[in-house]
N, C-alpha and C positions, 0 to 999 in steps of 0.2 A: 272796442265793441263795434260791430257793424250795425248800421241802422236798417230798419225795416219800414218800408213805405206802407201807408194806409190808403186804400181806395175807398173813399167815403161814399161816393154815389156813382152808380153806372145805370144810366137810363137810356133805353133805346125807344124811340117813338114807335107806337104800334104798327104803323104802316111800314116800318123798316125792319121789323123783327123777322127772324127765320131767313135773313139774307146774308148772314155772316158779319154783321156790323159789330155786334158785342164780341164775337171772337177776335176780330181785327183789333178792336180797342184793348182787349185783355192781352193780346200778343204784344201790341205796342207798349203797354205798361210793363210787361216782363222784359222787353228789351231795354227799356228805360232803366229799370231796376238793375239789371245786368251791367249796363254801361256806367252806372254810378256805383259800382262795386257794393251793392247793398246785399243784405242777407236774404231779403224776400219781400213779398207783398202780403198784406192782410186785408180781407174784406169781411163784412158781415151782411147777411141777408135774412129775410123773413123765412120762417120755417116752412112756409108754403109756396115759396118762390120757385117756379119751374126752371129758372136759370141755373139752379143747383146742378142739374144734369149736365149742362155745358161746362161748369166750373170743374166738376169731377172728370169729365171727358178730357179736359185740358190740363189735367194733373194737379188740380188744387185738392188739398186734404182738408177734411172736416176736422176742426179742433173741438175735441170733446173734453178737454182737460181744464177748461176754464168756464166761469160763468160771467155774464154781463149784468151789471147792476145800474139802475137808472134812478135818479132822484128828480122829481119835477116840483117846482115852486108852485104853490097855490095862488100866486098873484095874477 
């Protein structure tokens, strides 16, 4: 079974947005994944995150087959 990497957080400071930084980081993550003979990359984002356009333009596919569940402690 091939592993899949998870990109937990991708944050670009506001003054560096729209300058290709996120695209460069995502491209490097793809290169890393390929060089490690992995199946792919997974990330999650807020439903209103404008970066979704970038992800889709770069070939990422929206997964509509699963739900994410969260449980939070009340402590």
